[in-house]
C-alpha positions in Angstrom: 0.0 0.0 0.1 1.3 3.4 -1.0 1.0 6.8 0.7 1.1 9.9 -0.5 4.1 11.8 1.0 5.0 15.3 1.4 8.8 16.6 1.4 8.6 19.1 4.1 11.9 19.8 3.5 16.0 18.4 4.3 14.9 14.8 3.8 11.6 15.0 5.9 8.6 13.7 4.3 4.9 13.5 6.0 1.8 11.5 5.2 -0.1 13.8 2.8 -3.3 12.4 3.8 -2.8 13.4 7.6 -2.4 17.2 6.9 -5.2 19.4 7.7 -3.6 23.5 7.3 -0.2 24.7 6.3 0.2 28.1 8.2 2.8 30.9 8.5 4.3 31.1 12.1 4.6 34.5 12.2 1.4 35.2 13.9 1.1 35.6 17.6 -2.0 32.9 17.7 0.4 30.2 16.0 3.4 31.5 18.5 0.8 30.2 21.2 -0.2 27.2 19.2 3.6 25.9 19.0 4.6 26.9 22.5 1.5 24.8 23.3 1.9 21.9 21.3 5.6 21.9 23.2 4.4 21.6 26.1 2.0 18.7 25.5 4.9 16.8 23.5 3.2 17.4 19.7 5.6 19.3 18.6 8.0 17.9 15.5 10.9 20.2 14.5 11.5 19.0 11.1 13.3 22.3 9.9 16.8 20.9 11.2 17.8 24.0 13.1 17.2 26.5 10.1 14.7 29.3 10.6 10.9 27.9 11.1 9.1 29.2 7.8 5.7 27.0 8.1 3.9 25.1 10.8 2.1 21.6 9.1 -1.4 21.1 11.3 -1.9 17.1 11.0 -5.4 15.4 12.1 -3.5 13.9 15.0 -3.0 17.3 16.5 0.7 17.3 16.1 2.3 20.2 14.8 5.4 19.9 12.4 7.8 22.8 11.9 9.3 23.6 8.5 11.8 25.4 7.0 9.9 25.7 3.6 7.4 28.5 2.6 3.7 27.6 3.3 2.9 28.2 -0.3 5.7 26.1 -1.8 4.5 23.3 0.8 0.9 23.9 -0.4 1.6 23.5 -4.1 3.9 20.0 -3.2 0.9 18.9 -1.2 -1.8 20.0 -4.3 0.6 18.8 -7.1 3.4 16.6 -7.0 3.4 15.1 -3.6 5.7 12.0 -3.6 5.0 8.5 -3.3 7.5 6.1 -2.2 
């Protein structure tokens, strides 16, 4: 069974069907959401130490930090999701 994967940068992938939203981390509500997820142990940092440019929200209430711009991730999700 092949699952569509979304490349979130730096060799990291996420199951595309689990993604609910891709948002910019620059607003105060998104920063609070990120801090709350960290407190709950549901924050995954896939930015590899680089600047966080997008936050991916999954259906399991996990947040994934990525160093890729939200519009780039949205294009990948809409068009060329990878299958491995």
